[in-house]
N, CA, C and O of each residue as an XYZ file, in Angstrom:
436
protein
N      17.551     32.056    133.383
C      16.151     32.077    133.744
C      15.552     33.407    133.307
O      16.147     34.468    133.498
N      14.376     33.328    132.724
C      13.612     34.520    132.387
C      12.364     34.535    133.254
O      11.714     33.507    133.446
N      12.041     35.701    133.771
C      10.844     35.880    134.592
C       9.916     36.874    133.924
O      10.349     37.913    133.426
N       8.639     36.543    133.920
C       7.628     37.502    133.487
C       6.489     37.435    134.487
O       6.349     36.457    135.221
N       5.688     38.466    134.509
C       4.606     38.563    135.485
C       3.302     38.839    134.767
O       3.249     39.650    133.843
N       2.251     38.162    135.196
C       0.899     38.455    134.733
C      -0.007     38.450    135.952
O       0.412     38.081    137.050
N      -1.235     38.857    135.753
C      -2.206     38.851    136.846
C      -3.444     38.126    136.356
O      -3.987     38.447    135.298
N      -3.887     37.147    137.130
C      -5.097     36.389    136.818
C      -6.034     36.484    138.020
O      -5.685     36.076    139.128
N      -7.220     37.026    137.786
C      -8.217     37.190    138.853
C      -7.606     37.870    140.073
O      -7.814     37.425    141.202
N      -6.876     38.916    139.857
C      -6.191     39.742    140.862
C      -5.013     39.050    141.551
O      -4.422     39.623    142.466
N      -4.665     37.848    141.138
C      -3.548     37.121    141.755
C      -2.328     37.233    140.838
O      -2.403     36.861    139.666
N      -1.206     37.740    141.358
C      -0.002     37.812    140.538
C       0.538     36.410    140.232
O       0.520     35.520    141.083
N       1.014     36.239    139.003
C       1.608     34.978    138.569
C       3.002     35.276    138.035
O       3.165     36.042    137.086
N       4.004     34.664    138.654
C       5.376     34.766    138.179
C       5.633     33.575    137.265
O       5.546     32.425    137.695
N       5.946     33.851    136.014
C       6.199     32.797    135.033
C       7.713     32.607    134.910
O       8.434     33.533    134.539
N       8.180     31.412    135.221
C       9.600     31.102    135.176
C       9.890     30.307    133.913
O       9.225     29.311    133.627
N      10.881     30.753    133.168
C      11.326     30.032    131.983
C      12.827     29.789    132.140
O      13.631     30.710    131.995
N      13.192     28.553    132.434
C      14.596     28.212    132.637
C      14.844     27.683    134.038
O      13.921     27.533    134.839
N      16.101     27.405    134.312
C      16.499     26.813    135.590
C      16.459     27.827    136.732
O      16.758     29.007    136.549
N      16.086     27.340    137.902
C      16.216     28.127    139.124
C      17.354     27.487    139.906
O      17.216     26.393    140.452
N      18.481     28.193    139.949
C      19.649     27.669    140.634
C      20.259     28.766    141.504
O      19.665     29.831    141.672
N      21.429     28.509    142.049
C      22.059     29.472    142.957
C      22.264     30.835    142.283
O      22.205     31.870    142.947
N      22.499     30.836    140.993
C      22.733     32.095    140.286
C      21.446     32.878    140.046
O      21.455     34.109    140.068
N      20.336     32.167    139.816
C      19.083     32.844    139.477
C      18.106     32.954    140.648
O      17.131     33.700    140.566
N      18.353     32.226    141.724
C      17.447     32.248    142.875
C      17.240     33.649    143.455
O      16.115     33.985    143.822
N      18.291     34.480    143.552
C      18.054     35.834    144.077
C      17.068     36.653    143.245
O      16.307     37.451    143.793
N      17.078     36.460    141.930
C      16.131     37.169    141.065
C      14.696     36.715    141.364
O      13.777     37.533    141.414
N      14.516     35.409    141.559
C      13.187     34.900    141.913
C      12.761     35.425    143.273
O      11.610     35.822    143.452
N      13.676     35.430    144.233
C      13.353     35.933    145.576
C      12.912     37.393    145.519
O      11.953     37.778    146.189
N      13.598     38.199    144.732
C      13.233     39.610    144.601
C      11.865     39.767    143.947
O      11.082     40.631    144.343
N      11.578     38.939    142.951
C      10.274     39.002    142.289
C       9.159     38.586    143.246
O       8.088     39.193    143.262
N       9.413     37.568    144.028
C       8.409     37.131    145.018
C       8.150     38.250    146.013
O       7.000     38.548    146.337
N       9.202     38.859    146.490
C       9.070     39.936    147.465
C       8.283     41.117    146.890
O       7.437     41.693    147.575
N       8.558     41.470    145.655
C       7.891     42.646    145.092
C       6.451     42.388    144.661
O       5.680     43.334    144.500
N       6.077     41.124    144.472
C       4.719     40.817    144.012
C       3.880     40.063    145.039
O       2.791     39.586    144.723
N       4.378     39.955    146.252
C       3.655     39.155    147.246
C       2.530     39.907    147.929
O       1.796     39.309    148.716
N       2.367     41.169    147.667
C       1.279     41.921    148.294
C       1.429     42.009    149.801
O       0.437     42.001    150.529
N       2.651     42.092    150.266
C       2.861     42.172    151.713
C       2.552     40.861    152.408
O       2.333     40.836    153.619
N       2.533     39.782    151.662
C       2.296     38.445    152.208
C       0.884     38.273    152.767
O       0.654     37.422    153.626
N      -0.059     39.077    152.281
C      -1.439     38.955    152.744
C      -2.383     38.456    151.654
O      -3.598     38.430    151.854
N      -1.848     38.067    150.522
C      -2.687     37.561    149.441
C      -1.936     36.435    148.728
O      -0.723     36.301    148.887
N      -2.647     35.633    147.952
C      -1.987     34.531    147.243
C      -0.985     35.026    146.209
O      -1.084     36.143    145.702
N      -0.030     34.172    145.916
C       0.954     34.413    144.875
C       1.163     33.094    144.151
O       1.279     32.043    144.782
N       1.210     33.149    142.828
C       1.404     31.940    142.027
C       2.734     32.010    141.293
O       3.148     33.071    140.824
N       3.398     30.858    141.202
C       4.629     30.738    140.438
C       4.430     29.625    139.416
O       4.212     28.467    139.771
N       4.506     29.992    138.162
C       4.310     29.039    137.066
C       5.653     28.395    136.728
O       6.553     29.051    136.204
N       5.777     27.102    137.035
C       7.020     26.375    136.782
C       6.931     25.451    135.573
O       7.762     24.556    135.421
N       5.941     25.654    134.714
C       5.820     24.775    133.543
C       7.040     24.892    132.625
O       7.347     23.953    131.891
N       7.730     26.017    132.655
C       8.917     26.204    131.833
C      10.218     26.053    132.600
O      11.273     26.472    132.125
N      10.150     25.453    133.790
C      11.330     25.300    134.644
C      11.730     23.830    134.720
O      11.064     23.041    135.391
N      12.811     23.455    134.038
C      13.224     22.051    134.056
C      14.061     21.656    135.272
O      14.211     20.467    135.552
N      14.613     22.643    136.005
C      15.558     22.327    137.070
C      15.414     23.319    138.217
O      15.274     24.522    138.001
N      15.450     22.796    139.438
C      15.375     23.601    140.653
C      16.409     23.044    141.626
O      16.305     21.888    142.037
N      17.400     23.845    141.998
C      18.384     23.344    142.948
C      18.061     23.840    144.352
O      17.000     24.419    144.589
N      18.979     23.608    145.274
C      18.724     23.967    146.669
C      18.518     25.458    146.865
O      17.779     25.868    147.760
N      19.165     26.279    146.038
C      18.962     27.723    146.137
C      17.541     28.114    145.800
O      16.938     28.932    146.494
N      16.998     27.535    144.736
C      15.611     27.796    144.354
C      14.632     27.239    145.354
O      13.617     27.863    145.663
N      14.938     26.064    145.857
C      14.082     25.448    146.864
C      14.032     26.298    148.128
O      12.973     26.451    148.737
N      15.166     26.844    148.517
C      15.219     27.713    149.686
C      14.359     28.957    149.495
O      13.700     29.407    150.432
N      14.360     29.512    148.290
C      13.522     30.684    148.006
C      12.052     30.338    148.215
O      11.315     31.115    148.823
N      11.619     29.184    147.720
C      10.220     28.767    147.892
C       9.893     28.530    149.362
O       8.840     28.944    149.846
N      10.801     27.861    150.068
C      10.578     27.609    151.499
C      10.450     28.922    152.277
O       9.558     29.065    153.113
N      11.334     29.872    152.005
C      11.271     31.164    152.686
C       9.994     31.918    152.351
O       9.400     32.551    153.223
N       9.571     31.856    151.101
C       8.337     32.542    150.707
C       7.138     31.974    151.448
O       6.283     32.731    151.908
N       7.061     30.664    151.570
C       5.946     30.035    152.286
C       5.991     30.392    153.760
O       4.950     30.665    154.359
N       7.161     30.395    154.348
C       7.290     30.745    155.773
C       6.822     32.165    156.068
O       6.355     32.452    157.170
N       6.948     33.053    155.082
C       6.563     34.448    155.284
C       5.076     34.707    155.045
O       4.578     35.789    155.354
N       4.369     33.724    154.499
C       2.937     33.892    154.252
C       2.186     33.840    155.585
O       2.513     33.051    156.471
N       1.172     34.701    155.702
C       0.364     34.657    156.916
C      -0.821     33.717    156.710
O      -0.907     33.048    155.680
N      -1.719     33.662    157.663
C      -2.843     32.742    157.602
C      -3.829     33.000    156.481
O      -4.614     32.115    156.143
N      -3.812     34.181    155.899
C      -4.740     34.525    154.832
C      -4.142     34.356    153.443
O      -4.848     34.524    152.449
N      -2.876     34.034    153.353
C      -2.211     33.955    152.056
C      -1.632     32.568    151.826
O      -1.546     31.747    152.739
N      -1.244     32.334    150.595
C      -0.622     31.061    150.238
C       0.195     31.234    148.970
O      -0.012     32.173    148.202
N       1.118     30.321    148.767
C       1.954     30.292    147.579
C       1.555     29.081    146.754
O       1.562     27.953    147.249
N       1.210     29.315    145.508
C       0.850     28.227    144.614
C       1.905     28.036    143.550
O       2.417     29.003    142.985
N       2.229     26.776    143.277
C       3.173     26.444    142.211
C       2.391     25.725    141.129
O       1.718     24.726    141.382
N       2.494     26.255    139.918
C       1.730     25.742    138.780
C       2.620     24.879    137.894
O       3.722     25.278    137.519
N       2.123     23.692    137.568
C       2.718     22.842    136.555
C       4.135     22.355    136.741
O       4.873     22.258    135.761
N       4.555     22.039    137.975
C       5.913     21.508    138.097
C       6.007     20.130    137.443
O       5.037     19.372    137.427
N       7.177     19.818    136.909
C       7.389     18.487    136.337
C       7.270     17.440    137.438
O       7.240     17.772    138.623
N       7.205     16.202    137.045
C       7.118     15.115    138.022
C       8.297     15.170    139.003
O       8.115     15.003    140.209
N       9.495     15.401    138.481
C      10.676     15.446    139.345
C      10.642     16.628    140.310
O      10.973     16.480    141.487
N      10.243     17.796    139.817
C      10.149     18.951    140.710
C       9.060     18.745    141.759
O       9.229     19.105    142.924
N       7.962     18.171    141.337
C       6.869     17.887    142.274
C       7.355     16.961    143.393
O       7.029     17.160    144.564
N       8.125     15.965    143.021
C       8.645     15.014    144.001
C       9.563     15.702    145.006
O       9.492     15.421    146.202
N      10.420     16.596    144.534
C      11.306     17.345    145.431
C      10.486     18.188    146.405
O      10.798     18.238    147.595
N       9.447     18.846    145.911
C       8.591     19.672    146.773
C       7.894     18.812    147.831
O       7.695     19.255    148.962
N       7.529     17.602    147.466
C       6.924     16.672    148.423
C       7.945     16.217    149.462
O       7.642     16.186    150.655
N       9.141     15.866    149.022
C      10.174     15.347    149.928
C      10.542     16.361    151.008
O      10.730     15.990    152.167
N      10.644     17.630    150.640
C      11.021     18.652    151.633
C       9.846     19.080    152.500
O      10.024     19.884    153.415
N       8.656     18.566    152.237
C       7.506     18.835    153.095
C       6.671     20.036    152.717
O       5.736     20.374    153.444
N       6.966     20.694    151.616
C       6.175     21.857    151.235
C       4.715     21.504    150.988
O       3.820     22.279    151.324
N       4.476     20.346    150.407
C       3.100     19.991    150.047
C       2.218     19.717    151.257
O       0.996     19.645    151.124
N       2.812     19.565    152.422
C       2.002     19.352    153.624
C       1.711     20.660    154.368
O       0.984     20.659    155.360
N       2.270     21.762    153.897
C       2.036     23.073    154.512
C       0.766     23.670    153.922
O       0.649     23.755    152.699
N      -0.193     24.088    154.751
C      -1.444     24.663    154.228
C      -1.245     25.982    153.481
O      -2.150     26.432    152.778
N      -0.082     26.602    153.623
C       0.208     27.850    152.904
C       0.828     27.599    151.535
O       1.231     28.542    150.854
N       0.908     26.325    151.125
C       1.500     25.945    149.850
C       0.521     25.080    149.079
O      -0.108     24.188    149.647
N       0.392     25.344    147.783
C      -0.515     24.564    146.943
C       0.155     24.204    145.628
O       0.854     25.021    145.029
N      -0.067     22.971    145.188
C       0.376     22.523    143.875
C      -0.816     22.577    142.936
O      -1.887     22.065    143.259
N      -0.637     23.188    141.786
C      -1.716     23.356    140.820
C      -1.254     22.855    139.457
O      -0.103     23.058    139.073
N      -2.151     22.205    138.731
C      -1.802     21.724    137.399
C      -1.754     22.857    136.379
O      -0.903     22.867    135.490
N      -2.687     23.821    136.515
C      -2.761     24.932    135.570
C      -3.585     26.058    136.187
O      -3.925     26.008    137.369
N      -3.898     27.056    135.398
C      -4.674     28.217    135.886
C      -6.178     28.068    135.669
O      -6.923     29.007    135.948
N      -6.641     26.932    135.186
C      -8.058     26.786    134.851
C      -8.975     26.991    136.051
O     -10.108     27.441    135.876
N      -8.530     26.681    137.245
C      -9.375     26.850    138.438
C      -9.713     28.321    138.688
O     -10.720     28.616    139.330
N      -8.878     29.259    138.185
C      -9.165     30.679    138.356
C     -10.326     31.136    137.482
O     -10.986     32.128    137.794
N     -10.577     30.425    136.398
C     -11.626     30.812    135.476
C     -12.983     30.215    135.864
O     -14.010     30.572    135.286
N     -12.983     29.328    136.822
C     -14.246     28.655    137.206
C     -15.141     29.536    138.036
O     -16.228     29.114    138.431
């Protein structure tokens, strides 16, 4: 997995390229922690380049959402149909601190 970071409209975006699995999940967790703004602002994770997410990666996302306060949220951009389904099954999509986004176009509006 390769991680890169950009900022769009003051919101950090973590771009994931490759699988998020037990071996790479700690790297994602560290990136989330360092770019979350103390959990008081939104954070986006671009999964358009992520073909696979195992339980380790899913746990990282669940923990990140749990740590968000009422003013912040975690957005996932462009997950594949299969990844989207997994996020729905575990209940992330019903949490108001979690958002599924198709792309970054809403930031430019």
